[in-house]
C-alpha positions in Angstrom: -139.9 17.5 75.4 -142.8 17.5 72.2 -141.9 20.6 69.7 -143.9 23.1 69.9 -146.2 25.1 66.6 -143.7 26.9 64.5 -144.6 28.5 61.0 -141.6 28.1 58.4 -141.6 31.6 57.8 -141.4 32.5 61.8 -138.9 30.1 62.2 -137.1 31.4 59.2 -137.5 34.9 60.8 -135.9 34.1 64.2 -132.8 32.3 62.4 -132.2 34.8 60.6 -132.4 37.8 63.6 -130.1 35.2 65.5 -127.9 34.9 63.1 -127.7 38.7 62.1 -124.2 39.7 64.1 -122.8 36.0 64.3 -122.3 35.4 61.2 -120.3 37.5 58.0 -122.3 39.8 56.2 -121.9 37.4 53.3 -122.5 34.3 55.5 -126.2 35.3 57.1 -126.7 36.4 52.5 -126.3 33.1 51.5 -128.8 31.2 55.1 -131.2 34.4 53.5 -130.9 33.9 50.0 -131.2 29.5 50.3 -134.1 29.2 52.8 -136.3 31.2 51.0 -136.5 28.6 48.9 -137.4 26.5 51.2 -140.4 28.1 52.8 -141.5 28.7 49.1 -141.7 24.7 49.4 -143.4 24.6 52.0 -146.8 27.1 51.0 -146.2 24.8 47.8 -147.0 21.6 49.6 -149.3 23.3 52.7 -147.0 22.2 55.8 -147.8 24.7 58.1 -145.7 23.6 61.2 -142.5 22.9 61.1 -143.5 20.2 63.9 -144.9 17.7 60.4 -141.4 17.7 59.0 -139.6 14.6 58.8 -136.8 12.2 57.3 -139.1 11.8 53.9 -140.6 15.6 54.1 -136.4 16.7 54.1 -135.8 14.0 50.9 -138.6 15.4 48.6 -137.2 19.0 49.2 -133.5 17.7 47.9 -135.6 15.8 45.6 -138.1 19.1 44.5 -134.7 21.9 44.6 -132.1 20.0 42.4 -135.1 19.7 39.8 -136.8 23.0 40.3 -133.9 25.0 40.5 -131.9 23.0 37.8 -128.8 23.4 40.4 -125.0 22.1 40.1 -124.1 19.7 42.7 -122.3 22.2 44.4 -125.3 24.6 44.7 -127.6 21.6 46.0 -125.0 21.4 48.3 -125.1 25.2 49.4 -128.8 24.8 49.9 -128.7 21.9 52.0 -125.8 22.9 54.2 -128.1 26.3 54.8 -130.8 24.0 55.7 -129.0 21.6 58.2 -127.6 24.4 59.9 -131.7 25.8 60.4 -132.6 22.7 61.7 -130.8 22.2 64.1 -131.5 26.4 65.2 -135.2 24.6 65.1 -134.4 21.9 67.0 -133.1 24.4 70.1 -136.1 26.1 70.0 -138.5 23.3 70.0 -139.6 23.6 66.6 -139.1 20.1 65.2 -138.5 16.9 66.2 -134.5 16.5 67.7 -131.8 14.6 65.4 -133.8 16.3 62.2 -131.0 18.1 61.0 -128.8 14.6 61.0 -131.3 13.7 58.1 -130.1 16.7 55.6 -128.1 13.8 53.3 -125.1 16.5 51.4 -124.1 15.6 48.2 -120.1 14.5 48.0 -118.9 16.8 45.7 -115.1 15.8 43.4 -112.4 17.8 43.0 -113.5 21.3 41.3 -117.0 21.1 42.1 -116.9 23.1 45.0 -117.3 26.3 43.8 -120.8 28.3 43.3 -121.0 30.1 39.8 -125.0 31.8 40.5 -124.5 35.7 39.9 -126.4 38.3 37.6 -126.1 37.4 34.0 -124.9 40.8 31.9 -128.2 40.9 29.6 -130.3 41.1 33.0 -128.2 44.1 35.3 -128.4 46.0 31.5 -132.2 45.6 31.3 -132.2 46.3 35.0 -130.4 49.5 34.3 -132.5 50.3 31.6 -135.5 50.2 33.4 -133.7 52.1 35.7 -133.0 54.9 33.8 -136.3 55.0 31.7 -138.6 55.8 35.1 -136.3 56.0 38.0 -133.0 58.0 36.8 -131.0 59.3 39.6 -132.7 57.7 42.1 -131.5 56.4 44.9 -131.9 52.8 43.7 -130.5 54.0 40.2 -127.7 55.0 41.3 -126.9 52.0 43.8 -127.4 49.5 41.6 -125.6 51.1 39.1 -122.2 51.8 40.7 -122.7 47.8 42.1 -122.9 46.4 38.5 -120.4 49.1 37.1 -117.8 48.7 40.1 -118.1 45.4 41.7 -117.4 46.1 45.2 -118.5 44.7 47.6 -122.0 46.1 49.6 -119.8 47.0 52.7 -117.3 49.4 50.2 -120.5 51.2 49.1 -122.3 51.0 52.4 -118.6 52.9 53.8 -118.5 55.9 50.4 -119.4 59.4 52.1 -120.0 62.1 49.8 -116.4 63.1 49.9 -115.2 60.3 48.4 -117.0 60.9 45.2 -114.0 63.0 42.3 -116.8 63.8 39.8 -113.8 65.8 38.1 -111.0 62.8 38.0 -114.1 60.5 37.7 -113.2 58.0 40.2 -114.3 57.1 44.0 -111.8 56.4 46.8 -113.1 53.7 49.1 -111.5 53.9 52.4 -111.8 51.7 55.5 -112.8 53.5 58.9 -113.9 51.7 61.7 -113.4 53.9 64.3 -116.5 55.8 62.3 -118.5 53.1 61.9 -117.8 51.5 58.6 -115.0 48.6 58.0 -114.4 47.3 54.6 -113.8 43.6 54.5 -109.9 43.2 54.0 -109.3 46.1 56.6 -106.5 49.2 54.7 -105.8 46.4 52.5 -109.0 47.1 50.9 -109.0 51.1 50.1 -108.1 52.6 47.1 -109.5 54.6 44.2 -112.1 53.1 41.9 -112.0 54.7 38.6 -115.6 55.3 36.6 -117.0 55.5 33.4 -118.9 58.8 32.2 -122.0 57.4 32.2 -121.6 56.8 36.3 -120.7 59.8 37.1 -123.3 61.7 35.6 -125.6 59.9 37.0 -123.7 60.5 40.6 -123.7 63.8 39.7 -127.7 64.0 39.2 -127.9 61.7 42.1 -126.0 63.9 45.0 -127.7 67.1 43.7 -130.4 66.7 42.7 -131.6 63.3 44.4 -129.7 62.2 47.3 -131.2 63.6 51.1 -128.9 65.9 53.0 -128.4 63.9 56.1 -125.6 62.9 58.7 -124.6 59.8 60.3 -123.5 59.4 63.9 -120.4 60.5 63.7 -121.2 63.2 62.1 -119.9 62.4 58.8 -121.6 62.8 55.1 -123.3 59.2 53.4 -122.8 59.2 49.6 -126.1 57.1 50.1 -128.6 58.1 52.5 -131.9 58.1 53.9 -133.9 61.4 56.2 -132.2 59.3 59.7 -128.8 58.9 58.1 -126.5 56.6 56.4 -128.9 53.8 54.3 -128.0 50.4 55.9 -126.5 47.2 54.5 -130.2 45.8 55.2 -131.5 48.4 52.9 -129.0 48.1 50.3 -129.7 44.5 50.3 -133.3 45.0 49.9 -132.5 47.7 46.8 -130.7 44.6 44.7 -133.5 42.5 45.8 -136.3 44.5 44.3 -134.6 45.5 41.2 -133.7 41.9 40.1 -137.0 40.9 40.3 -138.2 40.1 36.6 -141.5 41.6 37.6 -140.0 44.6 38.0 -138.3 45.2 35.1 -141.4 44.3 32.3 -140.7 40.0 32.1 -143.3 37.7 33.1 -143.1 35.8 35.9 -140.9 32.9 35.2 -142.3 30.6 38.2 -146.2 31.2 37.2 -146.9 33.0 39.8 -150.5 35.2 40.1 -149.1 38.5 40.9 -151.8 39.2 43.0 -150.6 37.0 45.2 -147.3 37.0 45.2 -145.6 38.3 48.3 -142.3 39.1 46.5 -144.4 41.5 44.2 -144.2 43.8 47.5 -140.9 45.8 48.2 -140.4 44.4 51.8 -140.9 41.2 50.9 -138.7 41.2 47.5 -136.6 38.5 48.7 -139.5 36.0 48.0 -139.0 36.5 44.7 -136.6 32.8 43.8 -135.0 35.7 41.0 -134.5 38.4 43.4 -130.9 38.4 43.9 -128.5 39.8 46.6 -125.6 42.7 46.0 -123.7 39.9 46.0 -124.7 37.6 43.0 -124.3 41.4 41.4 -120.6 41.5 42.3 -119.3 38.1 41.2 -122.2 38.4 37.9 -120.3 42.1 37.6 -116.7 40.2 38.0 -117.3 37.6 35.7 -119.0 40.3 33.0 -115.2 41.9 33.3 -113.7 38.7 32.5 -116.0 38.2 29.3 -114.8 41.6 27.8 -111.6 41.0 28.4 -110.2 43.0 31.0 -107.1 41.7 32.7 -107.5 39.6 35.4 -104.9 41.7 37.3 -106.9 45.1 37.0 -110.2 43.0 37.9 -108.2 41.8 41.0 -107.2 45.7 41.7 -110.9 47.2 41.3 -113.0 44.5 42.7 -110.1 43.8 45.6 -110.1 40.2 45.5 -106.7 37.9 45.1 -106.4 36.2 41.7 -106.9 33.1 42.5 -110.4 33.5 44.9 -110.7 35.9 41.5 -110.5 32.7 39.5 -111.8 30.8 42.0 -114.8 31.5 43.0 -116.3 35.1 41.2 -115.1 34.5 37.8 -117.7 32.3 36.8 -117.1 32.2 32.8 -117.8 28.7 30.8 -114.8 26.1 29.5 -116.3 27.3 26.3 -115.9 30.9 27.1 -112.5 31.0 28.3 -111.7 28.4 25.0 -113.4 31.1 22.6 -111.4 34.0 24.8 -108.2 32.7 24.0 -109.2 31.8 20.7 -109.2 35.4 19.6 -106.1 36.4 20.9 -104.5 32.9 19.9 -106.1 33.9 15.7 -103.7 37.0 15.6 -100.3 35.5 16.7 
């Protein structure tokens, strides 16, 4: 059967809609993040119909993505795996020629290369927080980003929080697994824990709860910490917040992608994900954990605080370079 005409953005949106309830949150986020680069490439090359894709097109995208993103081999592989899954879906809906996904060649990885270290850098996070403190103090967006960066918690944990989980006097927040009333933690009851907060974070939370939070309950009668006028602020909105705040143009930097701000769709909040520099909550978590380790917070403390095993922490979240680890060891040894 001949493919039927379909635009890249329409196919991408159909794919993400189907995968929404089929895969884990982090997997869906990965698809969302990686495919925006493919859509960007299509736009730059005037590809308005996926029917026109060929094996040669895929090769050109592979070369472009590696050079455009200055990607490590593992990052390029992850980008291409997402593309392969996407193209297989497009074959199913008669959007591309059958078998096109098999023409996506994946780079082979050697031992130690299978770790993706894309994360928000501490300098960028602090610029975002500084901008929010100046222009959106104690807003919902400010408070969400402050909590994500300061605690390193998962998006699902933040989504699950109620007002009653926050203890201002003792300066901590209780993360709880409550699937029977609509909120679950990735590690179930094993993910439950109190998380210490800094005085600054508590002050922002106090002001948010007192002055900026919408008074609303969710469908189970609970009082969510983060709300919209309809109830609990959902995960897609939390994700949209981090996409919005991590765009360089949001906090006053020039566009690193040389885009015309009057024409770039990524400048609108509803399409912030179109910005190549925008980041999901998972990238905030990875950057936060790496920041903790760079500040010499002990591994066991980070492991407990962020609810991640030490093995997983070391392999997937601690994105310090070998030279950074060397310098930290040197500081200890110089005192021996």
